[in-house]
C-alpha positions as CSV (number, residue, x, y, z in Angstrom):
1,M,129.3,140.6,94.7
2,F,131.3,137.9,96.5
3,K,129.1,137.8,99.6
4,K,125.9,137.6,97.4
5,A,127.4,134.4,94.9
6,T,128.6,133.0,98.7
7,V,125.1,133.0,99.7
8,L,123.7,131.5,96.1
9,V,125.7,129.2,96.4
10,V,125.2,127.7,99.9
11,V,121.7,128.3,99.0
12,S,121.6,126.8,95.8
13,A,123.6,123.6,98.8
14,A,120.6,123.8,100.5
15,I,118.1,123.2,98.4
16,A,119.7,120.4,96.4
17,S,120.4,118.8,99.5
18,V,115.8,118.9,100.6
19,A,115.7,117.7,96.8
20,L,118.2,114.6,97.5
21,T,116.6,113.9,100.3
22,Q,112.9,114.1,99.2
23,S,113.5,111.6,96.1
24,A,115.9,109.6,98.5
25,G,112.4,109.1,100.5
26,A,110.5,108.6,97.3
27,S,112.1,106.2,95.8
28,E,110.2,104.0,98.7
29,S,106.5,103.1,97.7
30,P,103.8,102.6,100.7
31,E,101.3,101.2,98.4
32,W,100.3,98.2,101.1
33,S,98.4,98.2,103.8
34,L,97.0,95.2,106.5
35,E,93.9,94.3,107.4
36,D,91.2,92.3,108.8
37,C,94.1,91.5,111.5
38,V,94.1,89.0,114.6
39,D,96.7,88.4,116.8
40,A,98.9,84.9,117.4
41,A,95.8,84.0,119.2
42,G,93.0,84.9,117.3
43,R,91.7,88.2,118.6
44,P,91.1,90.5,116.5
45,V,93.7,93.5,116.5
46,T,94.5,97.4,115.1
47,K,98.0,97.9,116.4
48,L,100.7,94.5,115.1
49,S,102.6,92.5,116.7
50,S,104.7,89.6,115.5
51,G,103.0,86.6,114.5
52,A,100.0,89.1,113.0
53,V,97.1,87.0,110.7
54,C,96.1,89.8,108.3
55,E,95.0,90.7,104.5
56,L,98.3,91.7,102.7
57,K,96.0,94.4,100.3
58,N,97.6,96.4,97.9
59,R,96.2,99.5,97.4
60,K,96.7,100.4,93.8
61,N,94.7,97.5,92.8
62,N,92.1,96.7,96.3
63,Q,93.6,93.6,95.7
64,C,95.5,90.9,98.3
65,L,98.3,89.4,97.9
66,I,97.9,85.6,98.7
67,R,99.7,82.1,98.1
68,V,98.8,80.7,94.2
69,S,100.8,78.1,92.9
70,H,103.3,79.1,89.7
71,M,105.6,76.9,87.0
72,G,108.9,78.6,86.9
73,Q,107.3,82.0,88.1
74,V,106.5,83.0,91.9
75,D,104.0,81.5,93.9
76,W,101.4,84.2,95.0
77,D,98.7,86.5,92.9
78,F,96.8,89.0,93.3
79,A,93.1,88.2,94.7
80,S,89.7,89.7,95.7
81,C,90.5,89.6,99.5
82,D,87.2,88.9,100.8
83,S,88.0,85.6,98.9
84,H,90.8,84.9,100.9
85,P,91.1,86.1,104.5
86,K,93.8,86.6,107.0
87,S,96.0,84.6,104.4
88,A,99.3,86.3,105.7
89,R,101.3,86.2,108.6
90,F,103.9,88.4,109.6
91,V,107.0,87.0,111.7
92,K,109.3,89.6,113.5
93,E,112.9,88.1,113.6
94,G,113.4,88.8,117.8
95,G,109.8,89.0,118.7
96,G,107.8,91.5,119.8
97,D,105.2,94.6,118.0
98,L,105.8,95.0,114.6
99,K,107.1,98.6,113.0
100,C,108.4,100.3,110.8
101,D,111.2,99.4,109.4
102,D,111.4,95.9,111.3
103,T,112.7,92.9,109.6
104,F,110.0,89.8,109.1
105,A,109.4,86.5,107.9
106,L,106.5,86.3,105.0
107,E,103.6,83.5,105.2
108,L,101.1,83.1,102.4
109,G,98.5,80.6,102.5
110,V,97.4,80.7,106.0
111,G,93.7,79.3,106.2
112,G,94.8,77.8,103.3
113,S,95.6,73.3,102.3
114,K,99.6,75.0,101.8
115,T,101.6,77.6,103.8
116,E,104.6,79.3,102.5
117,W,107.9,81.0,103.4
118,F,108.7,84.0,101.0
119,R,111.9,85.3,100.5
120,K,114.1,86.9,97.2
121,C,115.4,83.6,94.7
122,V,119.1,82.6,95.2
123,N,119.0,81.0,91.5
124,P,116.5,83.2,88.6
125,Q,113.3,81.9,87.9
126,T,112.3,81.4,84.2
127,V,110.2,84.6,84.4
128,G,108.9,87.4,86.9
129,I,110.1,89.2,90.0
130,G,112.5,86.3,91.0
131,I,110.6,85.1,94.3
132,C,110.8,81.7,95.8
133,S,109.2,79.8,98.4
134,E,109.5,76.9,100.8
135,D,107.0,75.1,103.3
136,V,106.4,76.5,106.2
137,N,106.4,73.8,108.6
138,K,110.4,73.3,107.8
139,P,111.4,76.4,110.4
140,E,115.1,76.1,108.8
141,K,112.8,77.5,106.3
142,K,111.9,80.9,107.2
143,H,113.8,84.0,106.0
144,F,113.7,87.3,108.0
145,D,113.3,89.1,104.3
146,W,111.5,91.5,104.5
147,K,110.8,95.2,105.9
148,F,108.1,97.7,106.6
149,K,109.3,100.6,104.3
150,G,107.8,104.0,103.9
151,C,105.3,104.2,106.9
152,N,105.0,105.6,110.1
153,A,107.4,105.6,113.1
154,G,106.0,103.3,115.6
155,Q,103.9,100.3,116.0
156,L,102.6,99.4,113.2
157,E,98.7,99.7,112.4
158,A,96.2,98.0,110.5
159,G,95.2,99.8,107.1
160,K,98.3,102.2,107.4
161,P,99.9,102.3,104.4
162,F,103.7,100.7,103.8
163,A,106.2,99.9,101.5
164,L,106.8,95.7,100.7
165,F,110.2,96.1,100.9
166,N,112.8,93.0,100.4
167,V,116.3,93.7,102.4
168,S,118.3,91.1,99.8
169,K,117.2,93.0,96.3
170,G,116.7,96.2,98.5
171,D,113.5,97.8,96.3
172,S,110.2,97.3,97.3
173,V,107.2,95.0,95.9
174,V,104.7,96.6,93.7
175,F,101.8,96.2,91.4
176,A,102.9,96.8,87.6
177,K,101.3,95.2,84.5
178,R,102.9,92.2,83.0
179,A,102.7,90.6,80.3
180,S,100.3,87.5,80.1
181,K,100.3,85.1,82.8
182,V,103.3,86.9,84.6
183,V,101.7,87.6,87.7
184,D,101.3,91.3,88.0
185,T,104.3,92.3,90.9
186,C,107.3,94.4,89.8
187,W,110.4,96.2,91.7
188,N,109.4,99.6,92.7
189,D,113.4,100.2,90.9
190,V,111.9,98.8,87.6
191,M,108.5,99.6,87.3
192,K,107.4,102.3,84.6
193,E,104.2,104.7,84.7
194,I,103.7,105.3,81.2
195,P,101.2,107.7,80.2
196,R,97.3,106.6,79.4
197,V,98.6,103.2,80.2
198,G,99.5,102.8,83.6
199,R,102.1,100.9,85.7
200,Q,103.8,98.5,83.8
201,C,106.8,96.0,84.6
202,P,109.1,96.1,81.3
203,A,111.7,92.9,82.8
204,V,110.6,89.3,81.8
205,R,112.3,88.2,84.6
206,D,113.8,91.0,87.0
């Protein structure tokens, strides 16, 4: 009887360990991909390196994240990828190939009238996800505040899913509906899946 109990405890512990690992892995939401990419010299590529310019696509709403000016909240929003081609740049800290778990700086607005580096805000904004941006022409404002997570090991490839993880926040950005006129991005740990309603971001400011 004692041996049987011991075996059951060991098996139960192993199952719990696997469940915990699966839960931890599931915390990253690989719902983004990089599409229609070119390298720093403007040549089309599928395997990505620092300086690559792409469309940053969310696979939940099939739209791309672009730079849009907003008062009191993050200066980004979703739009048709075709209407804003190649508007996101990814600069790796230290340069070289972009790989899963690499840290990088995110620039939005490439090809437009204004480009900015994006990062977690130091001071809270009025509403929304709390991501701030600064002029890309000021090198000291380049923030290595992002990581590719939840993706395959090795060099990042166009079209393959990953989680857009913010280092300062310790959480990934996901698509979720918010109140009217607030950009539909949320932190993964805050987002709620509501039956027959879909993804919602209940926080007014996070």
